[in-house]
N, C-alpha and C positions, 0 to 999 in steps of 0.2 A: 828728402822728401818721399814717403810713403806712398807707394802707387798701388790702387787696387782696380779691380778690372771684375765687373759684374756682366754675366751673360745672361741676356735677355729683357727687354724691356716691356714684359706683363708685370702685373702690380706688386709682384712679389720683388721682382728685380729693381724695379724703379724707387720701391720703398727701402730696398737696403742699400741703393745709392743714395738716397735722401738720408738715410739715418748715418751713413759714412760721412757725408759732408756736414752734418751737425756734430757728429763726435771727433772727426778729424778735420776740422776746417783747412789746414794747412796741405792735406794730401791730396794726390792726382787721382781722381775719380774717373773713370770711364765705363760707359755701357756699352755693349754691342747688340745689336738687335739685328739680324737678317732679312725683317720685313721692314717695308719702307713708312711703317707707323708704329706706333707704340700700341700695346694691347691687342694685336690681331688676332689672338687664338683664345685661349680660355678664358683671358678677362674681359675680352670684348664680346663675348659670346654668352656670358652667363645671363640669370635672372635679375641679378642687380638687389638680392635680398643681403641684407646685414643681418647675419644670422646671429641668437643670442648664446647658442652652446648647448642646446636643450639635449642633442641626441649622443654625445660625447662621454667616454667612460670617464669618470671623476680622476683627477689626478694626471691623465693623458695631456700630452702637448696641445691636441685639439681644444681638449675643454680648457684648460688655463690660457691658452694664446686669443681662442674665439671670443670668450669671456671679456678678457682684457681689450682685444680688439674691436668689439661690439661698441665700447664705450670710446675708445681712442680714434676710431673712423667717424662718429658721429662729431666729436670735438675739431678732428681735423677739418670736416667739410664745413662744419659752423665757422672755424676760423678763416677758411678760403672762400667763403660764399658759394659753395659746392650744393645744390638744392639735394635736401634730405629730409626724411620723414620717418620717424619712430611710430608706426602705425600698430604694433602688434601683430599676431597672429593666431588661427586656431588650428589645433590638431585635432581632428576630428573622428571619432570612433562611430563607424555608420550602422553596426551591430553590437550585441551584447558579447560576442566572441571577440572582439577586439578592445572590450574594455580592460581585463589584464594587462595587456602590453600598454595601454594608455597609462593605466596606475604604474608601471613599472616606469614610463617614460618622465611622469610625474615627480616619481621618487628619484630620479638622476638628475632630474633638473634640479630639485631641492638641494640635492648632494653637491650641484654644482653652484649653489647660492644663486640662482636666478629667479626674478618676479614671475611667477607661473601660479596658477589657479586652475584645479580640477572644477569644472562646471556642468550643469546638465544639459540636455540638448535644448530645451527651452532657452536657458540661458544664453548659449552658443547664437541663437536667434536674434538676441538682442545686439548682437556684434554683425551678425551677418543673416540678414531676414530670408534668404533663399537658401540657407545652409538646411541638409536633412542630418540627423544624428542623435545616439542615444545618449552620447556625453562628450566632452571637448576638455582639451587643455588649452588656456588661453595663454599666451606666452608676450608680456607686455613690452620687451624691450628689443623686439626684433624690428628692422626698418628695412628702408629702400633708398636706393640711390642709382645713379648710374656710374659704374666705377670706371669706364672710359674716360669719363671727365675726370676722375680721381687720377687716372694716371697722366693725362696732359698736365694736370695741375701739378703732380707730383714731377715731370719731365722738365717743366719749364723753373721750378724751384730748384732741382738738381742742375741745371744750366745756370742758371742766375748765380748759384754760388761757385763758378766757377768749374764745375764737372763737364763731360761731353756725353753727349746721347749719340751715337753713331749708328744709324738706321741704313738698312741695306747692306749690311755687314755680317756674313756669315763666318761662323768659326768652324776651320777645317783642321786645327790640329790643337794639342794641349801639351806641353811637356816642360820638366824641370830642368833648368840649366845652373847648376850650383845653389844659390838662395834665390835664384829669380824665377817665375814661372814665364814662359813664352807661349802666346798665345797666337796661333795662326789663324788669319783671315782672308778671306778674299779681296781685301784690301790692305793685304801687307800684315807683318809681325806687329804684335802689341805685347810690350814688357810689363811685368808687374811683380810685386812682392808678393801679393794675394790675390786669388781667383776664387770668386764667388758663382757657381753655376746655378743659376735660376732660369733654365732653358724649358721647364714645364715639360710640353708632349716629347721634348728632343734630351731631357736630361740625364736621361742612363746612358745615350750614345756619347754625349760629349763628356761621361765620366769614364766611358770606356776608351775615348780618345786620350785621356790621361792616365791610361794604364789601370783605373780603376775596376775592380769587378763588382759591379752593383747588387746588393744581396735581393734584388728584385727587378723585374722587367716591366716598362711602362706599355700599358695594353689600353689602345683608345675605345673608347665607348661614345659614340653619336648620343646626344642629346636632343631629341625633336620636338619641336615646339610648335603649336598653334597659337592662336589670339582670339578673343571674342570681337565680333564686330561691333564697330564702335555703338551701336545703337542696343546691344546686348550687353555694354559693359556695367550696368546698371545690378547686375546679378552679382556683383563682388564687389565689396566695398574695399576688402583690404588683402589678408594672404589666409586663403584655404588649404590646409595641407590632410593628406590620410593619415593613420597611423602605419609607420613605416614597419617592413619586415626587419626584423635586427639580424638577418641573415646575410643581407645585401647593403652595400654602401650608398645605394639610391633611395632618395625618399619618397619614391612612388609620383604619380603624376597629381599635380595640385595646380591651383590657380592663384596669380601672384599680380596682383597691381602695381604697376611698374611708375617709377617716379613721374613720368609724361602723361599720366592718367589712362595707357592702354591696359589690359588684362592679358597676360600670357598664360598659356598651360601648358602643362607638361613638367619636365621631360620625359619621353618615353627613352629608355635606354638600349641600344643595340650595340654590336660589336661592329666598329668601324673598319672599312678595308683598306685606310690610309690614317695616318697619324693627322692628317689635316682633311680628313673625309668627313665633309660637312653634307654630303648628300649619298644615296646608294648609287648614283655615277663615279663617285669618285675612287679610283683603284690606285693603289700604289704597289708596284711588283715587290719592291724590297720591303716594303712595310707588311705586307702579307706573308711574304717568306718569313720573315722574322717572327710573326704570330704561329705560322705553321709548323716552324720548328722548335717553338718553346714548349717544353713539358708542363709548364706551370698552367698555360691558357688550357691544355688538353684536360689537365686533372679539375681545373675549374668548370669545364664544361661538363664532364662527366657528372659530377656534383650538382648541377643547377640546370640542366637541361630543358624542364619543364619551364622553368622561370624564363630563361631565353627564349623558347618559342613563344611564350605570351606575348614578350616585349615584341618579337619580329611580326607576330600576327596584328599586335595594335600599330604597329608601324605602318604595315600594308594597308589598313582600313582607317578610315577616318570615322566611322561608325563604331567601331572598336574603342576609338581613342574617347570619343564621346560619351559612352557608354560608362566607361572608368571614371570620368568628370562628374557625369550625372548621379554617382554613387554619393558624392558630396554635395552637389548642386541639380537636383532634378531637373530643372527647368533648361539645363543645358542639351542641345541637341546637335547634330551633326552639321545642320545649316548655318549654325551659330559661329562655327569655326572657319577661320580663315587661315591658310598656312603663313609661318614666321621663322624667321631663321633658326637653324641649328647650333649647336655647340658640340665640343668633342671633350670630354673628360679625360686626363691623363691619369689613368688608375694602375698603380703599382700592384703586381701580384708576384707573389712569392714563387719559388720554383714547386713548391707543393702544392700549389694551386689556392692558398690563402691569398685573401684578400689585405693588402696592407691596410689597416684603418686607422693609423696615425700618420702626422706627418713624420717623414722621414728625412732625417737631415745627417749627411755622412761628412765628418771632417777627417782630412788627410794631409798631414804637414802643412801647409800654406795655401791649402784649396779645401772649400767647402762646396758639398754637392748637394741640392735640394732635390730628393729622389721621390718624393710623395708629398705632393699640396694640391689636391684638388679641394673642392668645397669642404670648410669655409676659408680656404686660403684667402681669398679677397678680403673678406672680413677680418683675417687675422693678420693681414699682410704687415701692417706697422709693428705689431707685437712679434711677428715672424723677424722682421727687419731687426728689431731692437736684441731677438734671441741669438741670431746669427751673429751681430756685429759686437755684442758682448762677449762672444767666446773667441774671437778671431785672434790669432798670433800676433805678437808684436811684429813689425817688418824688421828684417835684419838689418844690423848697423852696416854703414858704410855701403 
């Protein structure tokens, strides 16, 4: 019997385990998760958007897996009774200087074979009456869902298929013993034929436990959110995004109607002082030492100091945050915003300071290390799992 261990019970790990139980129903599949619940970090703190795949380089893993994943995620939710809505979204150019970038985005979306339409500012207000802009890109296939609910459903399906989801089990070692993979944990060793590392914020550290030198380092960026007061939710019908700056992996502060009807605003993106740094108060000595000693981060900082300072200033000022939103919806004021839960994005940065802009999946012998899977990983998770499992080696005989 083949034995598989998946490290991490976020959406990519659980989707991979689910795929393994479907492709190899006779296999022994174990998911190891250090937290007492699934979807505890990136998956459980994101904006719930099922992305269409507008932003990603044609032919890249992100472009291919996001487009396919958008459709398969909606199908999965419909099949399992998970509330989901394909509501579409607007990407809005607030002045003429942004129109060339909007057109370039349109060209990229068309190259990715997506249902998109360039529209005027007046047409945009037919979708979002309170929006202000000179032009917009309407993306019909964008949707919304609660990805934590997706994860609890995946975990239930995995366990129903005979696999184990071991919560509260931290991985402490990973080594190869002949044809076997030995995963040391706080609850004893687990022996496997194949290990898939989907540890998210800690994926590079798990890889190093196995003796792998990752080609990039995980750097945590905190995404800070507000939400609109309930009596102001009528300002937003769906999803309203700015035209992003192509130099950065962040999409800019935007407005997102969630599946529960609330409207979230954000995220502001600042360097976190812990891999689980959901507030300015959270500080981890090891994580900060890792950041301070990594040349890639310093090279990134030198090139983008102005951008970083803007994000920090907005983090410290609700008025500045509201001003950014008001470029899209002028009626939004600081008084309309109430704090919401933050998230942390695990962004891989190369030693030269370059941001890894595609999914990064490293295969080594009988190990797979998912080393960069930020947004749109939740959208793409079922297809990432298909991609991972399709490339796994056959377990050794005997």
